[in-house]
C-alpha positions, -999 to +999 in steps of 0.1 A: +208+601+264+197+566+255+214+557+222+200+521+220+189+513+185+165+485+174+180+455+157+189+461+121+166+444+096+180+418+072+201+436+046+187+435+012+209+427-017+207+446-050+173+433-062+154+421-031+152+409+005+175+380+015+157+348+024+157+337+060+167+302+073+132+299+090+116+304+056+139+279+039+133+253+066+095+259+064+098+251+027+118+220+034+091+208+058+068+205+028+092+180+011+082+143+018+107+115+015+095+095-015+097+062+003+087+070+039+062+096+028+069+119+058+086+154+058+124+152+056+127+177+084+107+154+107+130+125+097+162+144+106+173+143+069+182+180+067+219+183+077+224+220+071+211+251+055+234+279+044+222+312+029+245+336+010+242+374+010+233+372-027+202+350-020+219+317-029+209+287-007+229+256-001+211+227+015+227+194+026+204+164+029+211+131+046+202+100+026+193+068+045+218+048+025+245+056+000+228+039-029+194+054-022+173+048-054+154+081-048+184+104-046+174+123-078+138+126-067+148+140-033+172+165-050+145+176-074+119+180-046+142+200-023+153+223-052+117+230-063+106+237-027+134+261-018+132+279-052+097+289-041+110+309-011+109+346-016+144+361-022+161+328-033+182+333-063+198+298-067+197+265-049+225+239-044+216+205-030+244+183-015+237+148-005+253+131+025+247+097+041+233+089+076+256+072+101+247+039+116+235+057+147+213+080+128+197+051+109+190+034+142+174+065+156+153+069+124+142+032+126+132+037+162+112+068+154+094+051+125+084+022+148+070+047+173+091+030+200+076-004+195+097-036+196+111-050+164+093-078+146+059-066+158+031-068+132+012-035+135-019-049+118-022-076+145-024-052+174-058-048+191-058-010+184-051-013+147-075+006+125-063-009+092-087-031+073-069-062+061-083-082+032-069-116+021-078-121-016-082-159-020-092-184-046-095-221-048-075-225-080-052-205-102-062-186-133-094-170-120-079-135-120-073-131-083-042-109-088-059-088-113-088-082-089-063-074-061-043-049-081-074-031-094-091-029-061-059-014-045-055+012-073-092+021-071-091+026-034-059+047-036-075+068-063-104+075-039-079+089-014-072+059+008-038+049+020-034+014+006-007-013+007-004-047-011+015-078+000+022-102-028+018-132-007+018-156-037+055-164-031+057-190-059+035-172-085+043-135-077+029-111-103+016-080-085+046-057-091+043-061-129+005-057-129+006-026-106+035-011-126+059-012-096+094-014-110+112+002-080+133-018-055+129-018-017+153+002+004+166-012+037+171+011+067+186-009+095+161-038+099+133-019+082+123-022+046+109+008+027+085-006+001+083+010-034+050+026-045+031+026-078-002+044-086-004+055-050-001+020-036+027+006-014+037-029-025+061-056-015+068-089-032+094-117-031+099-109-068+117-077-057+144-097-040+150-124-066+172-120-097+153-119-130+125-145-133+142-170-109+118-194-092+114-195-055+119-231-041+109-229-005+091-251+020+065-241+046+087-226+074+105-203+049+072-192+034+060-183+069+092-164+076+089-144+044+053-134+051+062-125+087+090-103+074+067-086+049+043-077+076+066-068+105+098-055+088+083-034+060+074+002+070+038+005+059+030+037+077-007+044+087-027+024+061-064+025+057-064-008+038-039-037+034-046-063+007-028-097+006-028-115-027-028-151-015-017-181-035-045-204-046-058-231-023-056-236+015-019-242+020+008-228+043+004-191+035-034-191+042-027-207+076+002-184+083-020-153+076-046-165+100-019-169+127-001-136+121-032-114+114-062-131+131-085-101+123-079-103+085-110-109+064-112-131+034-124-120+000-131-150-023-126-147-061-142-172-084-153-176-120-189-186-129-181-222-139-192-249-116-157-265-112-141-232-102-170-224-078-167-257-059-130-251-054-134-215-044-160-225-018-135-249-004-109-222-001-133-198+016-145-225+040-110-224+057-125-194+076-145-219+097-113-234+110-093-202+113-122-182+128-119-155+102-147-135+086-155-138+049-162-103+036-177-114+003-173-130-031-162-115-063-172-133-095-146-126-122-149-134-160-186-131-157-195-131-193-181-115-225-199-086-241-204-092-278-183-065-297-211-063-323-244-064-305-234-060-269-252-092-258-235-110-230-219-143-239-215-166-209-182-181-218-177-198-184-213-203-175-234-184-149-241-183-113-207-193-098-205-163-075-240-169-061-233-206-056-201-198-037-218-171-016-247-194-007-224-223+002-202-201+024-232-186+041-244-221+051-210-234+062-200-203+082-234-194+096-229-157+085-242-138+055-216-138+027-227-114-001-216-113-038-198-079-039-197-078-077-194-095-111-165-085-134-171-091-171-143-103-194-125-073-209-094-072-230-084-039-214-083-056-180-057-081-194-038-054-213-036-032-182-021-061-162+005-067-188+014-030-190+013-022-153-017+001-159-048-010-139-080-007-159-097+012-130-073+041-138-069+039-176-106+030-184-126+037-152-159+038-170-154+005-189-176-024-178-148-041-160-134-008-146-168+003-133-175-031-117-141-032-099-145+004-087-179-005-073-164-034-053-135-012-041-161+014-030-179-012-008-146-025+008-129+009+011-161+026+025-164+002+054-159+015+089-124+024+100-124+036+135-135+028+170-172+034+165-192+004+175-162-014+191-165-027+227-144-005+250-146-028+280-159-001+303-185-006+331-205+024+342-201+032+379-233+032+400-235+066+418-260+054+443 
């Protein structure tokens, strides 16, 4: 007589069925690392899972570094995910730290096996659109435009990053509301995020409001590190907030990312327009494309009658676009005109971009329209030359 019995089912405890390890790990696979934005199971961050007969679950998670600034966030996300598994009665999360070897393996995996110090956006197969936001002079609102364009694109579902390349006058973290600090994993830097935008700035590495006193070679090295050593992931759009003028950083960007396109920001007044045209004309020498012109501070709506008051004159954007069209031989459009709005300034001071807090305001709507034009441009291989020659069958 065959007395073989089928395997016993999981033993229920007093008030339900005990959770399974597969179920717990499936829940952990939904938890993304807050800095790398990939599942912790995929990154090798789950050290162990232990399940008690009473439905209690103990999870041990590896942190990339001992002082990880996101330890509380990771603990919370893991706890919430595991609590949702059927049969779980309690969750205990213990944090451990990766060894040097584990960190090296993680860095290699994140790079996809590529060599260190390689700029992904400069590779021929890169699908990331790179825009360098430039101006001829300071004070035209270039950083405000950069931050709001980034936030608007992220709100539209794009994966966006911002490099605060204005090393001397860095202001992007405050304006974007990014108060986190970068985390280093081996030779890779994990950038903090704010409003769905990854951001890196020299201001995140300097104490307080200390000035940066560097010459050209150090500026180039810093920019190279921001582009090559920071883990950006698969971005749809990367914005670089350049310093005013045509100095070292503008030249370095052209060398490091030849495919980057230039977005010129100006104000309506003649003096600013002339200098902005000069800054955009650098594209002739660097063989870059100018994607368009944004006219900022284009009039102040009267708070009483709504009539537009041209505080800084009119026509600066059109003059810059026309001048650049002639000098480059390619059509350079005016992508938008942004009116003066107190809420735009207030949002920059408070780290709350106006495109998010007041998207239907005059300034917010104008910025979102520009973001839509830039973010909606082709990202893919359609229309690109593949270098294939059809073979004659005859």
